[in-house]
GUGUTI-737356 format. One line per field, with one value per residue (C-alpha): residue in three letters; z, x, y. Coordinates in Angstrom, 1 decimal, padded with zeros to 4 digits, always signed. Layout:
<nodes>
code	ALA,...
c3	Z,...
c1	X,...
c2	Y,...
</nodes>
This chain:
<nodes>
code	MET,ASN,LEU,ALA,GLN,ILE,ILE,GLU,ARG,HIS,ASP,ALA,SER,GLY,VAL,ALA,PHE,ARG,PHE,ASN,GLY,GLU,ASP,VAL,THR,TYR,GLY,GLU,LEU,ARG,ALA,ARG,CYS,ALA,ALA,VAL,ARG,GLY,TRP,CYS,ALA,GLU,GLN,GLY,LEU,GLU,PRO,GLY,ASP,ARG,VAL,ALA,LEU,LEU,LEU,GLY,GLY,THR,PRO,GLU,PHE,ALA,VAL,ALA,TYR,PHE,GLY,ALA,LEU,GLY,HIS,GLY,ALA,VAL,SER,VAL,PRO,LEU,ASN,PRO,SER,SER,PRO,PRO,THR,GLU,LEU,ASP,ARG,GLU,LEU,ARG,THR,VAL,ARG,ALA,SER,VAL,VAL,LEU,ALA,GLY,SER,GLU,ALA,ALA,ALA,SER,GLY,THR,GLY,VAL,VAL,GLU,ASP,LEU,ARG,GLN,LEU,GLY,HIS,GLU,VAL,LEU,GLY,VAL,GLY,GLU,VAL,ASP,GLY,THR,ALA,ALA,ALA,ALA,ALA,GLY,GLY,ALA,ALA,GLU,LEU,ALA,GLU,GLY,ALA,ALA,GLU,VAL,ALA,PRO,VAL,CYS,GLU,ARG,GLU,PRO,ASP,ASP,GLU,ALA,ALA,TYR,LEU,PHE,THR,SER,GLY,THR,ALA,GLY,SER,PRO,LYS,ALA,ALA,ILE,LEU,THR,HIS,GLY,SER,LEU,LEU,ALA,ASN,ILE,GLU,GLN,VAL,GLU,LEU,ARG,VAL,GLY,LEU,ALA,ALA,THR,SER,ASP,ASP,ILE,SER,LEU,LEU,VAL,VAL,PRO,PRO,PHE,HIS,ILE,LEU,GLY,LEU,ASN,ALA,VAL,LEU,GLY,VAL,GLN,MET,PHE,VAL,GLY,GLY,ARG,LEU,VAL,LEU,VAL,GLU,ARG,PHE,ASP,ALA,ALA,SER,ALA,LEU,GLU,THR,ILE,GLN,SER,GLU,ARG,VAL,THR,ILE,LEU,ALA,GLY,VAL,PRO,GLN,LEU,PHE,ALA,ALA,LEU,ALA,ASP,LEU,PRO,GLU,ALA,THR,GLY,ASP,GLU,LEU,ARG,SER,VAL,ARG,LEU,ALA,CYS,SER,GLY,ALA,ALA,PRO,LEU,ASP,ALA,GLU,THR,ALA,ASP,ARG,PHE,GLU,ARG,ARG,PHE,GLY,VAL,PRO,ILE,TRP,GLN,GLY,TYR,GLY,LEU,THR,GLU,ALA,SER,PRO,THR,VAL,THR,PHE,PRO,ASP,LEU,ALA,GLY,ARG,ARG,ASP,VAL,HIS,SER,VAL,GLY,VAL,PRO,LEU,PRO,GLY,VAL,GLU,VAL,ARG,VAL,VAL,ASP,ALA,ASP,GLY,GLU,ASP,VAL,GLU,PRO,GLY,ASP,PRO,GLY,GLU,VAL,LEU,VAL,ARG,GLY,PRO,ASN,VAL,PHE,ALA,GLY,TYR,PHE,GLU,ASP,PRO,ALA,ALA,THR,SER,ALA,ALA,LEU,ASP,ARG,ARG,GLY,TRP,LEU,HIS,THR,GLY,ASP,VAL,ALA,ALA,MET,ALA,ASP,ASP,GLY,THR,LEU,THR,ILE,VAL,ASP,ARG,LYS,LYS,ASP,LEU,ILE,ILE,VAL,SER,GLY,PHE,ASN,VAL,PHE,PRO,GLY,GLU,VAL,GLU,GLN,VAL,LEU,ALA,GLU,CYS,PRO,GLY,VAL,ALA,GLU,ALA,ALA,VAL,VAL,GLY,ILE,PRO,ASP,GLU,GLU,HIS,GLY,GLU,SER,VAL,ARG,ALA,PHE,VAL,VAL,PRO,ASP,PRO,SER,ILE,TRP,PRO,GLU,GLY,ASP,GLU,VAL,PRO,SER,GLY,ILE,THR,ALA,GLU,ASP,LEU,MET,ARG,ARG,CYS,SER,GLN,HIS,LEU,ALA,ARG,TYR,LYS,CYS,PRO,SER,GLN,VAL,THR,PHE,VAL,ARG,GLU,LEU,PRO,HIS,GLY,LEU,GLN,GLY,LYS,VAL,LEU,ARG,ARG,VAL,VAL,GLY
c3	-023.8,-022.7,-022.1,-023.8,-027.2,-027.3,-029.0,-031.6,-033.9,-034.8,-038.1,-037.5,-038.7,-036.6,-033.8,-030.3,-028.3,-028.6,-025.9,-025.9,-029.6,-030.8,-031.9,-031.2,-033.6,-032.8,-034.8,-032.6,-029.5,-030.5,-031.2,-028.0,-026.0,-027.9,-026.8,-023.2,-023.5,-025.0,-022.2,-019.7,-021.1,-021.1,-017.4,-016.5,-015.3,-015.2,-015.6,-012.5,-011.4,-010.4,-012.4,-010.6,-012.7,-011.5,-014.2,-014.7,-017.9,-020.7,-023.5,-021.4,-018.9,-021.6,-023.0,-019.7,-018.8,-022.0,-022.4,-018.9,-019.4,-022.7,-020.9,-018.4,-015.7,-013.1,-013.6,-010.4,-011.0,-008.4,-007.6,-008.7,-006.4,-003.3,-000.7,-000.8,+002.4,+001.2,-002.1,-000.3,+001.6,-001.4,-003.2,-000.5,+000.0,-003.5,-003.7,-006.9,-009.1,-010.7,-011.0,-014.3,-014.2,-016.4,-018.7,-017.6,-013.9,-013.9,-015.9,-013.6,-010.5,-008.5,-006.1,-005.4,-007.9,-006.2,-002.7,-004.0,-005.3,-002.0,-000.2,-002.4,-005.3,-009.0,-010.8,-014.6,-017.2,-019.6,-022.3,-021.1,-021.4,-024.9,-026.5,-027.3,-025.0,-027.5,-030.7,-033.1,-033.7,-035.2,-035.0,-032.1,-034.4,-036.4,-033.1,-032.0,-035.6,-035.1,-031.4,-031.7,-033.2,-030.7,-027.7,-028.7,-026.3,-023.7,-023.6,-020.2,-018.8,-017.7,-014.0,-014.4,-012.4,-014.6,-012.2,-008.6,-007.6,-003.9,-002.7,+000.7,-000.1,+001.5,+004.8,+006.6,+005.6,+002.1,+000.2,-003.2,-005.1,-007.6,-011.2,-013.7,-017.4,-017.6,-015.0,-016.8,-020.2,-019.1,-017.8,-021.0,-023.1,-020.6,-021.1,-025.0,-024.8,-023.2,-026.0,-025.7,-023.5,-025.8,-027.5,-031.2,-033.2,-034.1,-030.5,-028.9,-025.2,-022.9,-020.0,-017.0,-014.3,-013.6,-014.9,-011.5,-010.6,-011.8,-013.7,-015.7,-016.1,-017.4,-018.0,-020.1,-021.1,-021.5,-023.3,-025.8,-026.7,-027.0,-029.7,-031.3,-030.7,-029.8,-026.3,-025.6,-022.5,-019.7,-017.3,-014.8,-014.8,-015.3,-015.8,-018.4,-020.5,-020.3,-021.8,-024.4,-025.3,-025.4,-028.1,-030.0,-030.1,-030.8,-027.6,-027.9,-024.7,-021.3,-018.4,-014.9,-011.3,-010.1,-009.2,-013.1,-014.1,-011.3,-012.1,-015.8,-015.1,-012.7,-015.2,-015.8,-019.3,-020.6,-023.5,-023.3,-026.9,-026.0,-025.5,-028.7,-029.8,-026.6,-027.2,-023.8,-020.2,-017.6,-013.9,-011.6,-008.4,-006.3,-005.6,-008.2,-006.7,-008.6,-008.3,-010.2,-012.8,-013.4,-013.4,-016.0,-018.4,-018.3,-019.0,-021.9,-022.9,-022.1,-019.7,-017.1,-016.8,-013.4,-013.2,-010.0,-009.7,-007.5,-008.0,-007.2,-009.9,-012.6,-012.1,-013.8,-012.1,-013.2,-015.7,-016.8,-020.0,-022.3,-024.1,-020.9,-018.6,-016.9,-013.0,-011.6,-008.4,-009.7,-011.1,-013.6,-014.0,-014.1,-017.2,-019.2,-017.7,-014.2,-011.4,-008.5,-005.2,-002.5,+000.8,+004.4,+007.4,+007.0,+003.5,+002.3,-000.7,+000.4,-001.1,-004.1,-002.8,+000.5,+001.4,+001.9,+000.9,-002.7,-003.7,-007.2,-009.1,-012.5,-014.5,-013.9,-010.2,-008.8,-007.5,-003.9,-002.0,-002.3,+000.5,+002.6,+002.9,+005.7,+003.8,+000.8,+002.5,+004.1,+000.7,-001.4,-000.2,-001.2,-004.0,-005.7,-004.4,-003.9,-000.6,-001.4,+001.9,+000.0,+000.9,-002.1,-003.0,-006.1,-008.0,-009.7,-013.1,-011.6,-011.2,-008.4,-006.1,-003.7,-000.2,+002.1,+002.6,+005.4,+005.5,+006.8,+003.5,+002.8,-001.0,-002.1,-005.7,-006.5,-004.5,-001.5,+001.9,+004.7,+007.9,+009.7,+007.6,+008.5,+012.2,+012.3,+011.0,+013.4,+016.4,+015.7,+016.1,+019.4,+021.8,+020.2,+022.4,+020.0,+016.7,+014.8,+011.2,+009.4,+005.9,+005.7,+002.8,+000.6,-002.4,-004.6,-003.7,-002.7,+000.7,+002.6,+005.6,+009.1,+012.1,+015.8,+017.8,+021.5,+022.8,+025.6,+028.9,+030.0,+027.2,+027.7,+031.4,+032.5,+032.2,+029.2,+026.0,+023.8,+024.0,+024.2,+021.9,+019.1,+016.5,+013.7,+011.3,+012.8,+012.4,+008.8,+007.9,+009.3,+007.4,+004.1,+004.5,+004.7,+002.7,-000.7,-000.6,-001.0,+002.1,+004.2,+006.8,+005.7,+009.2,+012.7,+015.8,+019.4,+021.7,+025.3,+024.4,+021.6,+021.9,+022.1,+021.7,+024.2,+022.5,+022.8,+019.1,+018.3,+017.0,+013.9,+013.0,+016.3,+016.0,+015.0
c1	-053.6,-051.5,-047.7,-047.5,-048.3,-044.9,-043.5,-046.3,-045.2,-041.7,-040.5,-041.3,-037.9,-036.0,-034.0,-035.4,-033.1,-029.6,-029.2,-026.6,-025.8,-029.4,-031.7,-035.5,-037.2,-039.9,-042.3,-041.4,-041.8,-045.1,-046.2,-045.0,-046.8,-050.0,-049.7,-049.4,-052.4,-054.4,-053.2,-054.2,-057.7,-058.0,-057.0,-059.5,-057.4,-059.1,-057.5,-055.8,-055.0,-051.3,-048.8,-045.4,-042.3,-039.4,-037.0,-033.6,-032.4,-033.6,-036.1,-038.6,-038.9,-040.0,-042.6,-044.1,-043.9,-045.4,-047.8,-049.3,-049.6,-051.2,-054.0,-054.6,-052.8,-050.4,-046.8,-044.9,-041.2,-039.4,-035.6,-035.2,-032.2,-034.3,-034.9,-038.3,-039.4,-039.0,-040.6,-043.5,-044.0,-044.0,-046.2,-048.7,-048.5,-049.7,-051.8,-050.4,-052.6,-049.6,-045.9,-044.0,-040.4,-037.6,-038.8,-035.6,-036.0,-039.8,-039.2,-036.8,-038.6,-035.7,-034.4,-036.7,-039.3,-040.2,-039.9,-042.6,-044.9,-044.5,-045.5,-048.9,-048.0,-048.7,-045.4,-045.2,-042.3,-042.9,-042.4,-045.6,-047.5,-046.3,-046.2,-042.5,-042.0,-043.9,-042.9,-040.4,-037.2,-037.9,-041.7,-042.7,-044.2,-046.1,-047.6,-048.7,-050.2,-053.5,-053.0,-053.0,-056.7,-057.8,-056.4,-055.8,-054.0,-056.5,-057.2,-056.0,-056.5,-053.4,-054.2,-054.7,-052.1,-049.4,-046.5,-045.8,-042.1,-041.1,-039.0,-037.8,-040.0,-039.4,-040.0,-040.8,-040.3,-040.2,-043.6,-045.1,-045.0,-047.7,-046.6,-049.3,-049.5,-049.3,-046.4,-044.2,-044.9,-044.7,-041.0,-040.0,-041.3,-039.6,-036.2,-036.8,-037.3,-033.9,-031.4,-028.3,-030.2,-032.8,-032.3,-033.1,-033.8,-030.2,-029.1,-027.9,-028.1,-026.8,-029.1,-026.8,-029.3,-031.9,-035.3,-036.8,-035.1,-036.7,-033.6,-033.5,-037.2,-038.1,-035.0,-033.5,-036.1,-038.8,-036.9,-035.3,-038.6,-040.2,-037.8,-037.4,-033.8,-031.7,-031.2,-028.3,-029.2,-027.0,-028.5,-025.6,-023.2,-019.3,-017.1,-014.7,-017.5,-019.5,-016.7,-016.1,-019.9,-019.9,-017.2,-018.4,-022.0,-021.0,-023.1,-023.8,-025.7,-024.3,-026.4,-025.8,-024.9,-021.6,-020.2,-020.6,-018.3,-015.8,-015.6,-014.8,-012.3,-010.5,-010.1,-006.3,-006.8,-008.8,-006.8,-009.0,-010.4,-013.4,-015.9,-015.3,-018.9,-020.3,-021.9,-023.5,-022.6,-025.3,-025.1,-027.9,-029.4,-026.5,-024.0,-021.2,-018.0,-015.6,-012.8,-014.6,-015.8,-012.4,-010.8,-013.3,-013.0,-009.0,-009.2,-011.7,-012.1,-015.9,-017.4,-020.1,-023.2,-024.8,-028.7,-031.2,-034.3,-036.3,-038.7,-041.6,-040.7,-040.7,-037.6,-035.6,-036.2,-032.9,-030.2,-027.5,-027.6,-025.2,-024.5,-023.2,-020.2,-020.1,-020.0,-019.5,-020.9,-024.3,-027.2,-028.3,-031.6,-035.2,-036.3,-039.0,-042.5,-040.8,-041.0,-038.5,-038.4,-036.1,-037.6,-037.0,-038.7,-041.6,-042.2,-041.0,-038.5,-034.9,-032.7,-030.5,-027.5,-029.1,-029.8,-033.3,-035.6,-036.3,-039.9,-040.8,-044.1,-045.2,-047.2,-044.2,-044.9,-046.4,-049.8,-048.9,-048.0,-050.2,-052.8,-050.8,-052.5,-050.5,-047.3,-048.7,-050.0,-046.5,-044.9,-047.5,-049.1,-052.4,-050.8,-049.3,-045.7,-043.6,-041.5,-038.3,-036.6,-033.4,-031.5,-030.0,-029.1,-030.5,-028.4,-030.0,-030.0,-032.0,-028.9,-029.4,-026.7,-027.6,-026.2,-027.7,-030.5,-032.9,-033.8,-031.6,-031.5,-028.4,-027.6,-025.7,-024.8,-027.7,-030.2,-031.9,-031.9,-034.1,-032.3,-035.7,-036.2,-032.7,-033.0,-036.4,-034.8,-031.9,-034.3,-036.2,-032.9,-032.6,-030.3,-030.7,-032.3,-031.8,-030.2,-029.2,-028.1,-026.1,-024.3,-020.6,-018.4,-017.6,-015.2,-017.0,-020.6,-020.7,-022.0,-022.4,-024.6,-023.1,-025.1,-024.6,-026.3,-027.0,-027.2,-029.6,-027.7,-028.3,-025.8,-023.2,-022.6,-020.6,-016.8,-017.2,-015.4,-018.1,-021.6,-022.2,-024.4,-024.4,-021.9,-021.7,-021.7,-024.9,-026.7,-025.5,-026.6,-030.1,-030.2,-029.3,-032.3,-034.7,-033.4,-031.8,-028.0,-027.5,-029.6,-027.4,-024.9,-021.3,-020.1,-021.8,-020.5,-021.7,-022.3,-023.5,-026.1,-027.3,-027.8,-031.4,-033.4,-035.9,-038.6,-036.8,-035.7,-032.3,-030.1,-028.5,-026.6,-024.8,-024.2,-020.6
c2	-036.6,-039.7,-039.5,-042.9,-041.2,-039.7,-042.9,-042.9,-040.3,-041.3,-043.2,-046.8,-047.9,-045.7,-047.1,-046.5,-048.7,-050.3,-052.9,-055.8,-055.1,-055.4,-052.8,-052.1,-049.8,-047.5,-049.7,-052.7,-050.6,-049.5,-053.1,-054.5,-051.6,-052.1,-055.9,-054.7,-052.6,-055.6,-057.9,-055.2,-055.0,-058.8,-058.9,-056.5,-053.8,-050.6,-046.9,-045.9,-049.3,-049.7,-051.9,-052.1,-052.5,-054.5,-053.8,-052.4,-050.4,-052.5,-052.3,-054.3,-051.5,-049.1,-051.7,-052.2,-048.5,-047.1,-050.1,-049.7,-045.8,-046.4,-048.5,-045.6,-047.7,-046.0,-047.3,-047.9,-048.2,-050.1,-051.0,-054.6,-055.0,-054.1,-056.9,-058.6,-056.9,-053.5,-054.3,-055.9,-052.9,-050.6,-052.8,-053.0,-049.2,-048.5,-051.7,-052.8,-055.1,-056.8,-056.8,-056.8,-058.1,-059.1,-062.0,-064.2,-063.6,-064.3,-067.5,-068.8,-068.0,-067.5,-064.8,-061.9,-062.7,-066.0,-064.4,-061.9,-064.7,-066.4,-063.2,-063.3,-060.8,-061.7,-061.4,-061.7,-061.4,-058.8,-061.4,-063.0,-060.0,-058.4,-061.7,-061.9,-065.1,-066.8,-065.1,-066.5,-064.6,-061.5,-062.0,-059.8,-057.2,-059.8,-061.3,-058.0,-057.1,-055.2,-054.8,-050.9,-051.2,-053.6,-051.8,-048.0,-045.7,-044.6,-040.9,-039.2,-035.7,-033.8,-034.3,-038.1,-040.0,-041.7,-042.8,-043.3,-042.9,-043.6,-040.9,-039.5,-036.5,-032.9,-034.4,-037.7,-041.3,-042.7,-042.1,-042.4,-039.2,-038.9,-037.7,-037.0,-037.3,-033.5,-033.0,-035.4,-034.1,-030.6,-031.1,-032.9,-029.8,-027.6,-029.2,-028.9,-025.2,-024.7,-024.0,-026.2,-028.6,-029.7,-033.1,-034.0,-036.9,-037.1,-037.5,-040.6,-040.9,-043.2,-044.4,-045.3,-043.9,-046.6,-045.9,-046.4,-043.0,-039.9,-038.7,-041.8,-042.2,-038.8,-036.6,-039.3,-041.8,-039.5,-036.8,-039.3,-040.9,-037.5,-036.4,-039.8,-040.2,-043.2,-044.7,-046.9,-048.9,-050.1,-052.5,-052.4,-049.7,-050.6,-047.6,-049.4,-050.9,-047.6,-045.7,-048.2,-047.9,-044.2,-044.4,-047.2,-046.0,-042.4,-041.1,-037.3,-036.9,-038.2,-037.7,-039.0,-038.4,-037.1,-040.6,-041.6,-038.7,-039.4,-043.0,-042.4,-039.6,-042.0,-044.9,-045.4,-046.9,-043.9,-042.1,-039.0,-039.3,-041.6,-038.7,-036.9,-037.5,-036.2,-032.6,-032.4,-033.8,-033.3,-034.0,-034.2,-035.8,-034.9,-032.0,-032.1,-031.0,-028.5,-031.1,-033.8,-031.5,-030.1,-033.6,-034.9,-031.9,-032.1,-035.8,-035.7,-032.2,-032.1,-029.6,-030.8,-028.8,-029.1,-028.8,-029.1,-030.9,-033.3,-036.1,-033.9,-031.5,-034.4,-033.6,-030.7,-027.2,-025.3,-025.8,-023.4,-021.3,-023.1,-019.8,-018.1,-018.7,-021.9,-021.8,-025.2,-024.1,-022.9,-025.2,-022.6,-020.7,-022.0,-023.8,-022.1,-022.3,-022.9,-020.5,-020.5,-018.5,-018.2,-017.4,-016.9,-018.6,-016.2,-017.1,-013.8,-013.4,-012.9,-010.3,-011.6,-013.5,-014.3,-018.0,-019.4,-022.4,-022.9,-022.9,-024.3,-023.9,-024.9,-027.6,-029.9,-030.1,-033.3,-033.8,-035.0,-038.0,-041.1,-041.2,-039.0,-035.7,-034.5,-034.8,-033.4,-030.3,-029.7,-030.0,-028.0,-024.8,-023.5,-021.3,-024.3,-023.7,-026.8,-026.4,-028.4,-028.2,-027.1,-024.0,-021.9,-018.5,-016.8,-014.0,-011.1,-012.9,-015.8,-018.2,-020.7,-021.9,-024.7,-024.0,-026.8,-029.2,-028.4,-032.0,-034.8,-036.6,-038.8,-039.0,-042.1,-042.2,-039.8,-042.1,-040.4,-042.2,-041.0,-041.7,-042.4,-045.6,-046.9,-045.9,-048.0,-051.3,-050.8,-050.1,-053.5,-055.4,-057.4,-055.6,-052.1,-049.4,-046.4,-045.6,-042.4,-042.3,-039.7,-039.3,-039.1,-038.3,-041.1,-040.9,-043.4,-042.7,-039.0,-039.9,-043.3,-044.2,-044.3,-045.4,-044.6,-047.3,-047.2,-050.8,-052.0,-051.3,-054.9,-056.1,-053.4,-052.9,-049.8,-050.7,-053.2,-052.0,-053.5,-054.9,-058.6,-060.4,-057.8,-056.6,-054.1,-056.9,-058.4,-054.9,-054.5,-057.9,-057.1,-054.0,-055.7,-058.0,-055.2,-052.3,-051.7,-051.9,-048.3,-047.6,-049.9,-048.6,-048.9,-048.3,-048.9,-047.2,-048.1,-045.3,-045.0,-042.2,-039.9,-036.1,-035.1,-031.7,-030.2,-032.2,-035.5,-036.0,-037.1,-034.2,-035.8,-032.7,-033.2,-036.8,-037.7
</nodes>
């Protein structure tokens, strides 16, 4: 088996993608992926080698993703808006052989692409790899003719590695979660077994969640390619244009983070008729508040169904039974083939309705963290249970309600931010003695990052109102040079000291 084979069985003339008003058929997609496989073979890339993808929601991402998988390589989707220092760290962590970027960005050699080249990374445009850069208009398929025979899809085992996604994990700093061909395909098939949630070849989905996020990568892109449906791609989200696209393209499935639905509901120009084609609206990656769900449904007449998942589960774990009563506070019941337990501190199952840590087991669970056995053993026990770090209560009927997060994660627009990563950048700034980072409510993003910084006593003598030689703006600017924008603090507060526990660790939950 090879996950890349999910695009091979569909009608060649069927539309796979609509992007900027242009269509890419399944036949064209297969030809371009075959050309990528051929290029990988020519370059001497071996199965298991890492190919990083520095691409947004464009057809080129799918070409690079399925092309690399088809060769047996491991795809590593990265955030193209991250600063070069963060990308460089991630690329060196997984020892990527090559970086595939957007053709225009690679050709211009400006911005992050040039910075990565200066740092010693090989960065190529997808057009240079799949032949489209040299193809005449409409001739991409002709250029790749016969490539499928020359470079067939490489056979892989279910346990073979398919993708690494950087995640905060269930504990610790960001690390690369290993998703296999089997785990990714299993979760797609589990979604397709849930009545009402399952997509069909007649569905048209809108990809507004970036494909370097597991929700966009597998729950949207993977599912839609599996069933042979159409995916409308949006490289950058804008609420007004997204609403127009949903209406004009007759989108039937709308999946996204809570902030997507809040932004659409708040559009003053919306008439309420724009979403008549939508049969299913799904929210994930962050908690959906009841007020947003109610406001959206009143505006458009479409209910939002909230699921639960995480990168390490490929990602979907639970989703509501659409035939039952909708409860905006719950995240539904486990998908077919997914086991869920709620346990106490001793690992024993709690009584129905009592809170406990969520444990997940099934073929969709990841293989571990790349070259991090300690973090892997902390997340996966010997019986195959994934310890999520999330606290929930489970009803008698299996319905799960998330109560809290054991971990200190901050979720900004559906993206996980681990406080320690931000604190490390702040601690390296001149004049900073210590820092603590917490999440604060944010109407636009769900949460945002707030930093509490202890300046060195030498620059903040007792009696002075503010420290000298260091400002909040300086620290936020420093963070923007080393971290993706969503990880950067929106507020910085200077304090004389931070609360510590008996072992000397900062008590983040007491801060602020």
